[in-house]
ROGUSE-119698 format. One record per atom (N, C-alpha, C): x, y, z. Coordinates in steps of 0.05 Angstrom, whole numbers, padded with zeros to 5 digits, always signed. Layout:
# ROGUSE-119698
XYZ
...
# end
This chain:
# ROGUSE-119698
-00249+01050+01024
-00274+01050+01009
-00269+01062+00981
-00281+01049+00961
-00278+01059+00933
-00295+01084+00930
-00283+01104+00918
-00297+01129+00913
-00315+01126+00888
-00340+01132+00890
-00359+01130+00868
-00361+01157+00853
-00366+01154+00827
-00370+01179+00811
-00388+01172+00788
-00400+01192+00776
-00416+01188+00753
-00398+01182+00729
-00407+01164+00712
-00391+01157+00688
-00387+01182+00670
-00363+01184+00660
-00357+01206+00641
-00365+01198+00613
-00379+01214+00598
-00387+01207+00570
-00363+01198+00553
-00340+01211+00556
-00317+01204+00539
-00307+01176+00545
-00308+01169+00571
-00299+01142+00579
-00319+01121+00570
-00345+01127+00570
-00365+01109+00560
-00361+01103+00531
-00355+01124+00516
-00351+01120+00487
-00327+01102+00481
-00307+01104+00498
-00283+01086+00495
-00291+01057+00499
-00308+01052+00519
-00316+01025+00525
-00336+01013+00505
-00353+01031+00494
-00374+01021+00476
-00366+01022+00447
-00347+01006+00441
-00338+01004+00413
-00352+00980+00400
-00371+00986+00382
-00387+00965+00370
-00372+00953+00346
-00373+00927+00345
-00360+00913+00322
-00377+00916+00297
-00363+00922+00275
-00377+00925+00250
-00389+00898+00242
-00415+00898+00235
-00427+00872+00228
-00416+00861+00202
-00413+00834+00201
-00404+00821+00177
-00428+00812+00161
-00432+00824+00137
-00456+00819+00121
-00453+00793+00104
-00429+00784+00100
-00425+00759+00084
-00430+00735+00103
-00452+00721+00097
-00460+00699+00115
-00439+00677+00117
-00426+00670+00095
-00406+00649+00095
-00382+00657+00112
-00373+00681+00108
-00350+00691+00123
-00357+00693+00153
-00381+00701+00159
-00390+00704+00187
-00390+00676+00200
-00400+00656+00186
-00401+00629+00197
-00372+00618+00202
-00355+00622+00182
-00329+00610+00183
-00311+00625+00204
-00314+00651+00206
-00299+00666+00226
-00306+00657+00254
-00331+00648+00258
-00339+00640+00285
-00329+00612+00291
-00320+00597+00271
-00310+00570+00276
-00281+00571+00285
-00276+00562+00310
-00249+00564+00322
-00235+00537+00322
-00250+00516+00317
-00239+00489+00318
-00251+00473+00294
-00239+00450+00289
-00250+00432+00269
-00277+00422+00278
-00281+00418+00304
-00307+00410+00315
-00328+00431+00309
-00321+00456+00309
-00340+00477+00302
-00348+00475+00273
-00329+00469+00256
-00335+00466+00227
-00353+00441+00223
-00348+00420+00239
-00364+00396+00238
-00394+00403+00244
-00398+00419+00264
-00426+00426+00272
-00439+00443+00250
-00424+00461+00238
-00435+00477+00216
-00442+00459+00193
-00424+00441+00186
-00428+00423+00164
-00454+00406+00168
-00458+00397+00193
-00482+00381+00198
-00507+00397+00194
-00507+00423+00202
-00530+00439+00198
-00537+00445+00169
-00516+00446+00152
-00519+00456+00125
-00521+00434+00104
-00517+00409+00112
-00515+00387+00093
-00537+00366+00098
-00550+00356+00078
-00570+00335+00082
-00558+00311+00097
-00575+00298+00112
-00566+00277+00131
-00550+00255+00117
-00559+00246+00094
-00546+00224+00080
-00518+00231+00072
-00514+00255+00061
-00488+00264+00052
-00469+00269+00076
-00480+00282+00097
-00464+00287+00121
-00456+00261+00134
-00475+00242+00137
-00468+00217+00150
-00449+00200+00134
-00449+00203+00107
-00429+00188+00092
-00401+00198+00099
-00398+00224+00103
-00373+00235+00110
-00366+00229+00139
-00384+00234+00157
-00379+00233+00185
-00378+00205+00196
-00391+00186+00183
-00394+00159+00194
-00370+00141+00188
-00371+00117+00199
-00350+00097+00195
-00364+00070+00194
-00349+00049+00196
-00359+00022+00192
-00371+00011+00218
-00392-00005+00215
-00405-00020+00237
-00410-00003+00262
-00398-00009+00284
-00402+00006+00309
-00386+00031+00310
-00369+00037+00290
-00353+00061+00289
-00333+00063+00312
-00324+00039+00321
-00305+00038+00343
-00277+00047+00335
-00269+00039+00310
-00242+00046+00301
-00238+00076+00300
-00258+00090+00290
-00256+00119+00288
-00256+00132+00316
-00274+00123+00333
-00275+00134+00360
-00249+00130+00375
-00238+00106+00372
-00213+00099+00386
-00190+00116+00375
-00190+00120+00349
-00168+00136+00337
-00168+00165+00347
-00192+00176+00349
-00194+00203+00360
-00187+00204+00389
-00196+00184+00404
-00190+00183+00433
-00160+00181+00437
-00146+00166+00420
-00118+00162+00423
-00103+00189+00422
-00112+00207+00405
-00099+00233+00404
-00105+00250+00428
-00128+00246+00440
-00135+00260+00465
-00119+00249+00488
-00113+00223+00487
-00099+00211+00509
-00069+00214+00507
-00060+00238+00505
-00031+00244+00505
-00025+00265+00526
+00000+00267+00533
+00010+00287+00551
+00035+00300+00538
+00034+00326+00535
+00057+00340+00524
+00077+00348+00546
+00103+00349+00539
+00124+00356+00557
+00139+00380+00546
+00131+00405+00553
+00145+00428+00542
+00172+00433+00555
+00189+00446+00540
+00215+00456+00551
+00211+00485+00558
+00219+00493+00582
+00216+00521+00590
+00241+00536+00584
+00239+00562+00583
+00261+00581+00578
+00275+00575+00551
+00259+00565+00532
+00270+00560+00505
+00252+00575+00486
+00259+00600+00480
+00242+00617+00463
+00238+00604+00435
+00213+00606+00426
+00206+00597+00399
+00189+00619+00387
+00202+00642+00384
+00188+00665+00374
+00178+00662+00345
+00195+00649+00329
+00188+00644+00301
+00187+00614+00297
+00163+00604+00289
+00159+00575+00286
+00159+00568+00256
+00175+00549+00249
+00176+00539+00221
+00161+00513+00219
+00138+00513+00205
+00122+00489+00204
+00127+00472+00178
+00146+00480+00162
+00150+00467+00137
+00165+00440+00140
+00161+00422+00121
+00175+00396+00121
+00182+00389+00093
+00202+00371+00091
+00209+00359+00065
+00195+00332+00064
+00180+00327+00043
+00166+00301+00042
+00165+00291+00013
+00175+00267+00009
+00174+00253-00017
+00185+00271-00039
+00208+00283-00033
+00223+00297-00054
+00214+00326-00058
+00197+00336-00042
+00188+00364-00045
+00181+00376-00018
+00176+00402-00019
+00171+00417+00005
+00141+00420+00010
+00133+00419+00035
+00105+00425+00043
+00107+00446+00065
+00091+00467+00062
+00092+00489+00081
+00081+00481+00109
+00067+00459+00110
+00055+00449+00135
+00060+00419+00136
+00060+00407+00160
+00065+00378+00162
+00041+00361+00157
+00023+00370+00140
-00001+00354+00133
-00009+00361+00104
-00023+00342+00092
-00034+00346+00066
-00063+00337+00066
-00077+00341+00043
-00105+00333+00041
-00106+00304+00031
-00120+00287+00046
-00122+00259+00039
-00142+00255+00017
-00141+00231+00003
-00161+00226-00018
-00188+00220-00006
-00209+00231-00017
-00236+00226-00009
-00253+00222-00033
-00272+00203-00032
-00289+00197-00054
-00315+00213-00054
-00328+00215-00077
-00354+00228-00079
-00354+00256-00068
-00332+00271-00071
-00329+00296-00056
-00348+00317-00064
-00356+00318-00090
-00376+00339-00098
-00403+00334-00086
-00408+00310-00076
-00433+00305-00062
-00435+00321-00036
-00413+00325-00023
-00413+00340+00003
-00419+00370-00003
-00406+00380-00024
-00409+00408-00032
-00399+00410-00061
-00413+00424-00078
-00409+00421-00106
-00382+00430-00116
-00367+00446-00101
-00340+00453-00109
-00321+00429-00108
-00326+00411-00089
-00312+00386-00088
-00282+00388-00088
-00270+00371-00104
-00240+00369-00105
-00227+00395-00114
-00242+00411-00130
-00231+00436-00139
-00225+00455-00116
-00244+00455-00096
-00239+00471-00072
-00215+00461-00057
-00213+00434-00054
-00191+00423-00039
-00164+00428-00053
-00163+00424-00079
-00138+00428-00093
-00130+00458-00093
-00150+00476-00096
-00144+00504-00096
-00134+00514-00069
-00146+00503-00047
-00138+00511-00020
-00110+00500-00014
-00105+00475-00023
-00078+00463-00019
-00057+00479-00034
-00063+00488-00058
-00044+00504-00074
-00038+00530-00059
-00059+00543-00049
-00055+00569-00035
-00038+00565-00009
-00042+00542+00004
-00028+00537+00029
+00000+00525+00026
+00006+00516+00001
+00031+00503-00004
+00034+00475+00008
+00012+00460+00007
+00012+00432+00017
+00002+00413-00005
+00008+00387-00003
-00002+00368-00024
-00032+00364-00023
-00043+00358-00047
-00071+00350-00049
-00072+00323-00062
-00088+00304-00051
-00090+00277-00062
-00118+00273-00074
-00118+00265-00099
-00143+00259-00113
-00149+00229-00111
-00173+00222-00104
-00181+00194-00102
-00189+00182-00129
-00185+00156-00132
-00196+00142-00155
-00226+00146-00157
-00239+00149-00134
-00268+00153-00133
-00275+00183-00131
-00257+00200-00141
-00262+00228-00140
-00282+00236-00161
-00293+00260-00157
-00314+00270-00175
-00304+00294-00192
-00278+00297-00192
-00265+00317-00209
-00242+00302-00223
-00238+00308-00249
-00218+00292-00264
-00190+00299-00257
-00172+00280-00263
-00143+00284-00259
-00134+00310-00272
-00143+00315-00296
-00135+00338-00312
-00146+00364-00300
-00170+00364-00289
-00181+00388-00277
-00168+00395-00251
-00160+00374-00236
-00145+00380-00211
-00118+00392-00218
-00105+00382-00238
-00080+00394-00246
-00083+00423-00255
-00105+00428-00269
-00110+00456-00278
-00115+00474-00254
-00128+00464-00233
-00133+00480-00210
-00108+00484-00193
-00090+00465-00193
-00065+00466-00177
-00042+00461-00196
-00037+00479-00215
-00017+00473-00236
+00012+00472-00226
+00018+00486-00205
+00046+00488-00196
+00051+00475-00169
+00030+00464-00157
+00032+00452-00130
+00037+00422-00131
+00036+00410-00107
+00040+00381-00104
+00014+00367-00108
+00011+00351-00129
-00013+00335-00133
-00005+00305-00131
-00021+00291-00114
-00017+00262-00110
-00042+00248-00120
-00039+00223-00129
-00062+00207-00138
-00064+00181-00122
-00088+00176-00112
-00093+00152-00096
-00105+00131-00115
-00094+00107-00115
-00102+00086-00134
-00114+00062-00119
-00138+00055-00129
-00149+00029-00122
-00144+00010-00146
-00138-00015-00140
-00135-00035-00162
-00162-00047-00168
-00170-00043-00193
-00197-00052-00202
-00196-00081-00212
-00220-00093-00213
-00222-00119-00225
-00212-00118-00254
-00219-00096-00268
-00209-00091-00295
-00183-00076-00292
-00160-00090-00293
-00134-00078-00288
-00128-00055-00308
-00139-00057-00332
-00133-00036-00352
-00144-00009-00343
-00166-00009-00328
-00176+00016-00317
-00155+00029-00298
-00145+00012-00280
-00126+00022-00260
-00100+00032-00274
-00091+00016-00293
-00066+00023-00307
-00070+00049-00324
-00094+00052-00335
-00100+00077-00350
-00100+00101-00332
-00110+00098-00307
-00109+00121-00289
-00081+00128-00281
-00064+00108-00277
-00036+00112-00270
-00023+00128-00293
-00028+00121-00317
-00016+00135-00340
-00026+00164-00342
-00052+00168-00337
-00063+00195-00338
-00051+00213-00316
-00048+00202-00292
-00037+00217-00270
-00008+00224-00276
+00007+00205-00287
+00035+00211-00294
+00037+00232-00316
+00019+00230-00336
+00020+00250-00358
+00012+00278-00348
-00004+00279-00327
-00012+00305-00316
+00008+00317-00296
+00029+00302-00291
+00051+00312-00274
+00046+00308-00244
+00028+00289-00236
+00025+00283-00208
+00051+00269-00199
+00061+00277-00175
+00088+00268-00168
+00089+00244-00150
+00065+00236-00138
+00065+00214-00120
+00040+00197-00124
+00043+00170-00124
+00021+00152-00126
+00017+00139-00099
-00008+00139-00090
-00016+00128-00064
-00031+00102-00069
-00017+00080-00067
-00029+00054-00072
-00043+00044-00047
-00070+00042-00048
-00086+00036-00025
-00092+00006-00024
-00087-00006+00000
-00087-00035+00001
-00107-00046+00022
-00123-00029+00034
-00141-00038+00056
-00170-00040+00047
-00175-00041+00021
-00203-00041+00011
-00207-00063-00009
-00201-00088-00002
-00207-00110-00021
-00237-00112-00026
-00253-00107-00005
-00282-00105-00007
-00291-00082+00010
-00316-00074+00008
-00326-00051+00023
-00332-00058+00052
-00326-00040+00070
-00334-00043+00097
-00364-00039+00100
-00375-00047+00123
-00404-00045+00128
-00410-00017+00140
-00416+00002+00123
-00422+00029+00132
-00452+00032+00138
-00459+00027+00163
-00487+00023+00170
-00503+00049+00168
-00490+00072+00173
-00505+00097+00170
-00516+00100+00142
-00499+00093+00122
-00507+00095+00094
-00530+00077+00088
-00530+00053+00098
-00552+00034+00093
-00578+00044+00106
-00576+00054+00130
-00600+00064+00144
-00611+00088+00130
-00594+00104+00118
-00603+00128+00104
-00611+00123+00076
-00607+00098+00066
-00613+00092+00038
-00595+00108+00019
-00570+00113+00028
-00552+00129+00013
-00542+00115-00012
-00543+00128-00035
-00534+00117-00060
-00521+00138-00077
-00507+00129-00098
-00495+00146-00118
-00507+00140-00145
-00521+00159-00158
-00527+00186-00148
-00549+00185-00127
-00553+00207-00111
-00573+00206-00090
-00601+00201-00101
-00616+00185-00087
-00644+00179-00094
-00663+00195-00076
-00683+00207-00089
-00703+00222-00073
-00723+00203-00060
-00727+00207-00035
-00748+00193-00020
-00763+00213-00004
-00785+00205+00009
-00800+00223+00027
-00781+00234+00048
-00764+00216+00059
-00746+00224+00080
-00725+00245+00071
-00714+00240+00047
-00694+00259+00037
-00706+00286+00031
-00731+00286+00021
-00745+00311+00015
-00750+00327+00041
-00760+00313+00061
-00765+00326+00087
-00739+00337+00099
-00718+00322+00097
-00692+00331+00107
-00681+00354+00091
-00688+00356+00066
-00678+00378+00049
-00691+00404+00053
-00715+00404+00064
-00731+00429+00067
-00715+00451+00081
-00702+00446+00104
-00687+00468+00117
-00659+00473+00104
-00652+00459+00083
-00626+00462+00070
-00629+00467+00040
-00644+00487+00032
-00649+00491+00003
-00624+00498-00012
-00604+00511+00001
-00580+00519-00013
-00565+00495-00024
-00565+00473-00009
-00550+00449-00018
-00563+00438-00043
-00589+00436-00043
-00603+00425-00066
-00602+00444-00090
-00602+00470-00086
-00599+00488-00108
-00572+00484-00121
-00551+00482-00104
-00524+00477-00115
-00523+00450-00130
-00535+00430-00118
-00534+00403-00129
-00548+00402-00156
-00571+00415-00158
-00588+00413-00182
-00580+00432-00204
-00563+00452-00198
-00555+00472-00218
-00526+00470-00226
-00513+00448-00219
-00485+00444-00227
-00483+00417-00242
-00461+00412-00255
-00459+00387-00271
-00465+00362-00256
-00475+00342-00270
-00484+00317-00258
-00461+00305-00241
-00469+00295-00218
-00450+00282-00200
-00443+00254-00211
-00418+00250-00217
-00409+00224-00227
-00379+00221-00222
-00370+00196-00223
-00341+00192-00220
-00327+00204-00244
-00305+00218-00238
-00290+00230-00260
-00272+00210-00274
-00265+00189-00259
-00246+00169-00270
-00258+00142-00277
-00284+00139-00269
-00297+00113-00274
-00323+00117-00288
-00332+00097-00303
-00358+00099-00316
-00380+00086-00301
-00374+00071-00280
-00394+00056-00264
-00407+00075-00244
-00433+00078-00245
-00448+00093-00225
-00474+00078-00220
-00488+00085-00198
-00513+00073-00192
-00510+00052-00171
-00523+00056-00148
-00523+00036-00127
-00512+00048-00101
-00512+00031-00080
-00501+00040-00055
-00470+00041-00057
-00458+00054-00038
-00429+00056-00038
-00416+00028-00037
-00427+00012-00019
-00417-00015-00017
-00419-00031-00043
-00442-00029-00056
-00445-00043-00082
-00425-00033-00103
-00421-00007-00104
-00402+00004-00123
-00374-00005-00117
-00366-00005-00092
-00339-00013-00085
-00335-00043-00091
-00354-00059-00083
-00352-00088-00087
-00351-00095-00117
-00365-00080-00133
-00365-00085-00162
-00339-00077-00175
-00326-00056-00163
-00302-00046-00176
-00277-00058-00165
-00275-00062-00139
-00250-00070-00126
-00244-00100-00130
-00219-00107-00130
-00211-00135-00133
-00200-00145-00107
-00213-00165-00095
-00203-00175-00069
-00178-00192-00072
-00168-00197-00097
-00145-00214-00101
-00119-00197-00104
-00120-00171-00098
-00095-00155-00102
-00073-00166-00084
-00049-00164-00094
-00026-00177-00080
-00001-00160-00085
+00021-00171-00074
+00047-00158-00079
+00055-00157-00108
+00044-00176-00124
+00049-00175-00153
+00038-00150-00165
+00014-00141-00156
+00003-00116-00166
+00021-00092-00159
+00030-00092-00134
+00048-00071-00126
+00073-00070-00143
+00085-00093-00149
+00109-00094-00165
+00104-00083-00193
+00081-00091-00205
+00075-00082-00232
+00070-00051-00233
+00055-00042-00214
+00048-00013-00213
+00074+00003-00209
+00092-00007-00192
+00117+00007-00189
+00132+00009-00216
+00130-00012-00232
+00145-00012-00257
+00134+00008-00278
+00108+00016-00275
+00097+00034-00295
+00093+00063-00284
+00099+00067-00258
+00096+00094-00246
+00123+00107-00244
+00127+00131-00256
+00153+00144-00256
+00160+00159-00230
+00141+00165-00214
+00146+00182-00191
+00148+00166-00165
+00143+00179-00143
+00144+00166-00116
+00120+00149-00113
+00122+00127-00098
+00100+00110-00092
+00099+00104-00062
+00075+00107-00051
+00071+00101-00022
+00048+00082-00020
+00049+00065+00001
+00028+00045+00006
+00011+00055+00029
-00015+00058+00024
-00034+00068+00044
-00051+00046+00055
-00055+00045+00081
-00072+00025+00094
-00056+00004+00109
-00031+00010+00115
-00014-00009+00130
-00023-00009+00160
-00026-00034+00172
-00037-00035+00198
-00022-00054+00217
+00002-00061+00210
+00018-00076+00229
+00048-00072+00224
+00064-00080+00243
+00093-00076+00241
+00106-00093+00219
+00097-00119+00217
+00109-00137+00198
+00106-00127+00170
+00081-00118+00163
+00077-00108+00136
+00093-00082+00131
+00096-00066+00151
+00112-00041+00149
+00140-00048+00142
+00152-00067+00156
+00180-00075+00151
+00183-00086+00123
+00165-00103+00115
+00167-00116+00089
+00166-00095+00067
+00147-00076+00069
+00144-00056+00048
+00168-00038+00047
+00178-00029+00070
+00202-00012+00069
+00226-00028+00058
+00228-00054+00065
+00250-00070+00054
+00248-00073+00024
+00223-00073+00014
+00219-00075-00015
+00226-00049-00030
+00230-00028-00014
+00239-00003-00027
+00217+00016-00035
+00193+00013-00024
+00173+00034-00031
+00182+00060-00018
+00172+00082-00029
+00182+00108-00020
+00170+00116+00007
+00148+00103+00015
+00136+00110+00041
+00112+00092+00046
+00103+00092+00071
+00079+00078+00079
+00062+00097+00095
+00036+00092+00094
+00016+00108+00110
+00002+00089+00129
+00007+00093+00155
-00008+00078+00175
-00036+00089+00176
-00055+00071+00169
-00083+00081+00166
-00102+00057+00168
-00125+00062+00181
-00147+00042+00180
-00170+00053+00164
-00164+00070+00144
-00183+00081+00125
-00204+00098+00140
-00195+00112+00160
-00213+00129+00175
-00235+00113+00189
-00229+00088+00196
-00248+00071+00209
-00271+00062+00191
-00268+00065+00165
-00290+00059+00146
-00289+00031+00134
-00269+00015+00142
-00267-00012+00131
-00271-00033+00153
-00249-00041+00165
-00250-00061+00187
-00254-00047+00213
-00277-00051+00226
-00281-00039+00252
-00264-00054+00272
-00256-00041+00293
-00237-00051+00313
-00209-00056+00302
-00203-00043+00280
-00176-00045+00269
-00156-00031+00287
-00130-00036+00284
-00110-00023+00300
-00111+00008+00297
-00103+00021+00318
-00103+00050+00319
-00076+00060+00307
-00077+00075+00284
-00051+00083+00272
-00033+00098+00291
-00043+00116+00307
-00027+00132+00325
-00013+00114+00346
-00026+00093+00354
-00013+00074+00373
+00008+00058+00359
+00004+00051+00334
+00024+00036+00319
+00049+00052+00313
+00046+00078+00311
+00068+00095+00301
+00095+00091+00314
+00097+00093+00341
+00123+00089+00354
+00136+00062+00348
+00119+00041+00348
+00129+00014+00344
+00140+00011+00315
+00126+00022+00296
+00134+00020+00268
+00160+00036+00264
+00162+00060+00275
+00186+00076+00272
+00210+00062+00284
+00206+00049+00307
+00228+00034+00319
+00238+00012+00301
+00220-00001+00287
+00227-00025+00271
+00238-00018+00244
+00227+00003+00231
+00236+00009+00204
+00257+00030+00203
+00262+00044+00225
+00283+00064+00226
+00272+00092+00223
+00286+00111+00235
+00278+00139+00235
+00279+00151+00208
+00295+00140+00190
+00298+00152+00163
+00275+00143+00144
+00261+00122+00150
+00239+00113+00132
+00216+00133+00133
+00203+00136+00110
+00181+00155+00108
+00155+00141+00117
+00149+00146+00142
+00125+00135+00154
+00105+00158+00158
+00082+00155+00147
+00061+00176+00149
+00037+00164+00164
+00018+00181+00171
-00004+00172+00187
-00029+00188+00181
-00052+00175+00182
-00078+00189+00180
-00097+00175+00200
-00122+00184+00199
-00144+00173+00216
-00146+00187+00243
-00168+00202+00246
-00175+00213+00272
-00164+00241+00278
-00149+00253+00259
-00137+00279+00265
-00158+00301+00264
-00161+00314+00287
-00181+00336+00289
-00169+00362+00301
-00143+00362+00306
-00131+00385+00319
-00102+00386+00310
-00091+00410+00308
-00063+00413+00302
-00045+00400+00322
-00054+00398+00347
-00038+00384+00367
-00035+00354+00360
-00055+00343+00347
-00053+00315+00339
-00030+00311+00319
-00028+00331+00301
-00007+00330+00281
+00021+00334+00294
+00023+00352+00313
+00048+00357+00327
+00057+00331+00342
+00038+00318+00355
+00044+00294+00370
+00054+00272+00351
+00041+00270+00328
+00049+00250+00308
+00077+00254+00298
+00083+00279+00292
+00110+00286+00283
+00131+00281+00305
+00124+00286+00330
+00143+00282+00352
+00149+00252+00354
+00130+00235+00349
+00133+00206+00352
+00144+00193+00327
+00153+00209+00308
+00168+00197+00285
+00154+00198+00258
+00129+00207+00257
+00117+00210+00230
+00131+00231+00214
+00133+00226+00188
+00145+00246+00170
+00124+00264+00159
+00099+00256+00160
+00077+00272+00149
+00051+00261+00159
+00030+00277+00156
+00003+00269+00164
-00017+00276+00142
-00040+00264+00142
-00061+00270+00122
-00088+00274+00137
-00103+00294+00127
-00129+00300+00138
-00151+00293+00117
-00172+00280+00126
-00194+00273+00108
-00220+00287+00117
-00231+00277+00139
-00257+00289+00148
-00254+00318+00155
-00231+00326+00168
-00228+00354+00175
-00230+00372+00151
-00219+00363+00129
-00221+00379+00104
-00250+00379+00094
-00264+00357+00096
-00291+00355+00085
-00311+00371+00103
-00306+00372+00129
-00323+00389+00146
-00321+00418+00137
-00297+00427+00131
-00294+00454+00122
-00307+00458+00095
-00305+00439+00077
-00317+00440+00051
-00348+00443+00054
-00360+00426+00070
-00389+00427+00074
-00397+00453+00088
-00380+00464+00105
-00387+00488+00120
-00386+00513+00102
-00369+00512+00082
-00366+00537+00066
-00352+00535+00040
-00352+00512+00027
-00338+00509+00001
-00308+00515+00003
-00297+00527-00017
-00268+00533-00017
-00260+00549+00007
-00276+00569+00014
-00269+00585+00038
-00269+00568+00063
-00286+00548+00064
-00286+00530+00087
-00261+00513+00089
-00251+00504+00066
-00226+00488+00066
-00203+00506+00074
-00203+00531+00064
-00182+00550+00073
-00183+00553+00104
-00208+00554+00115
-00211+00557+00144
-00201+00533+00159
-00206+00509+00148
-00195+00484+00160
-00165+00486+00163
-00152+00493+00141
-00123+00495+00140
-00113+00516+00160
-00127+00539+00161
-00118+00560+00178
-00121+00552+00208
-00143+00539+00214
-00146+00529+00242
-00124+00510+00250
-00118+00491+00233
-00097+00471+00239
-00070+00485+00240
-00065+00504+00222
-00039+00518+00222
-00036+00533+00249
-00056+00547+00257
-00055+00562+00282
-00050+00543+00306
-00064+00521+00307
-00060+00502+00329
-00032+00490+00329
-00022+00484+00305
+00005+00473+00303
+00026+00493+00314
+00023+00518+00304
+00043+00538+00312
+00041+00544+00342
+00017+00545+00352
+00015+00550+00381
+00026+00527+00398
+00019+00503+00390
+00029+00480+00405
+00060+00478+00405
+00071+00483+00381
+00101+00483+00379
+00113+00504+00396
+00102+00529+00395
+00113+00550+00411
+00112+00544+00441
+00089+00533+00449
+00086+00526+00478
+00105+00503+00486
+00112+00486+00467
+00131+00464+00473
+00160+00474+00474
+00164+00498+00462
+00191+00509+00461
+00207+00498+00438
+00194+00492+00415
+00208+00483+00391
+00202+00502+00368
+00222+00508+00352
+00220+00527+00331
+00216+00514+00304
+00220+00488+00301
+00217+00475+00276
+00207+00446+00280
+00196+00435+00260
+00186+00407+00262
+00209+00388+00269
+00233+00394+00258
+00256+00376+00263
+00264+00375+00292
+00256+00395+00308
+00263+00396+00336
+00245+00378+00353
+00222+00370+00342
+00204+00353+00357
+00216+00325+00361
+00213+00315+00385
+00225+00289+00392
+00205+00272+00408
+00208+00246+00410
+00190+00229+00426
+00188+00239+00455
+00209+00251+00465
+00208+00260+00493
+00187+00281+00498
+00177+00294+00477
+00157+00315+00480
+00129+00304+00484
+00125+00277+00480
+00098+00266+00482
+00098+00240+00498
+00078+00237+00514
+00072+00211+00527
+00045+00202+00518
+00043+00178+00508
+00017+00166+00501
+00005+00154+00527
-00017+00165+00536
-00030+00154+00560
-00044+00128+00553
-00045+00110+00572
-00054+00083+00567
-00083+00080+00574
-00099+00071+00554
-00128+00066+00558
-00135+00038+00550
-00127+00030+00525
-00133+00003+00515
-00107-00013+00517
-00106-00033+00534
-00082-00049+00539
-00088-00078+00532
-00073-00090+00514
-00077-00119+00509
-00075-00135+00535
-00092-00155+00538
-00094-00170+00563
-00067-00182+00570
-00052-00192+00550
-00027-00205+00555
-00007-00186+00568
-00007-00160+00559
+00011-00141+00570
+00002-00132+00598
-00025-00129+00601
-00036-00120+00626
-00029-00139+00649
-00029-00165+00643
-00025-00184+00664
+00004-00183+00675
+00022-00171+00659
+00050-00170+00668
+00057-00143+00682
+00037-00127+00686
+00042-00101+00699
+00021-00097+00721
+00027-00078+00738
+00009-00072+00760
-00004-00045+00756
-00030-00046+00752
-00046-00021+00748
-00032-00001+00731
-00027-00007+00705
-00013+00012+00688
-00029+00037+00684
-00015+00060+00686
-00029+00085+00682
-00022+00098+00655
+00003+00096+00647
+00010+00108+00622
+00036+00095+00612
+00040+00097+00586
+00065+00086+00575
+00078+00107+00558
+00103+00113+00563
+00117+00133+00548
+00127+00121+00522
+00123+00136+00500
+00132+00127+00474
+00161+00134+00471
+00177+00114+00465
+00206+00119+00460
+00212+00117+00431
+00229+00134+00421
+00235+00134+00393
+00255+00113+00386
# end
């Protein structure tokens, strides 16, 4: 029988250690966020519906985005036991330079709409973390201001080819003059995808006030105070504004872009060039054979063609065909550091985060982006240590199995009740 006694005051004092309250509301919110999903929930609470849905949503039924995220969940890790990984090195060499982490910040448009610090917050956080930052053609901070924010770090520029080619060529020249080291030529946006959330919300650039937006703004006064007391929201690289996102994209983009455009842009760009938006093996092989510095497997975050291929599923096939030495990168659907580790194990040389960065931005500005990076860094380090690997180079296809959920009918008919398929390098 356990002997009972009266509690001793000294022992009670040891147990009753009260945590000092955090008076900074932003820090308190961000400290409580343990995952990117937590940041997503905070962002939704603090951001007007139209702006949040523009970030969070995708095209049509949003199947491409849902499938991309599901693909990362449908994996099985295979750790090695009795292999100490006390010190984990997360750095990688990518496109001629070092990145402290195996991911960078992807290009996002209209970023100051989500939170007024916009690209400045992203570039500053990337500089502090030692990772690349990518500025979009549809960015709301200028090429020169991003360079000023991140003067010594890796700055990349994402290029859309416009109907007016001189605009595109002028942006290339400005990015080169500002010392951006990589050009990200995007090829999956000849026209705008059908982003139905935006249409239902009446979302436009600049935002238009309606009864609905005013009602939605009432519990979020901080967003409107920031929006109305900072410089006008407009494209930093384009003069065209006004209209829905689809109207703006369709007016600006040229559906006739071709390999001739790629060839010409390569001739005027002095740095590295990668092609973003590759969605099949044949295009991957052709681009690598043409000598581009890298490709990015991407379906534009599910924002263009719904039911497009899943980049993570394509990754092992592409790496097999183009070779382990080719610079193959991946985006779309990354919400956890384990997603990044799995991608690197299956042959990706680098990954890019878009929504994860914007959730942090909406949750807390620059501090929120820092928190996004810290969450992903912690998840990467923990996953690697639990796998028994001390560096990104030690990750191999044997560490990951892609579990099978979506199987093409032709393949399914040749197998008996397939449960999973192991990705081979």
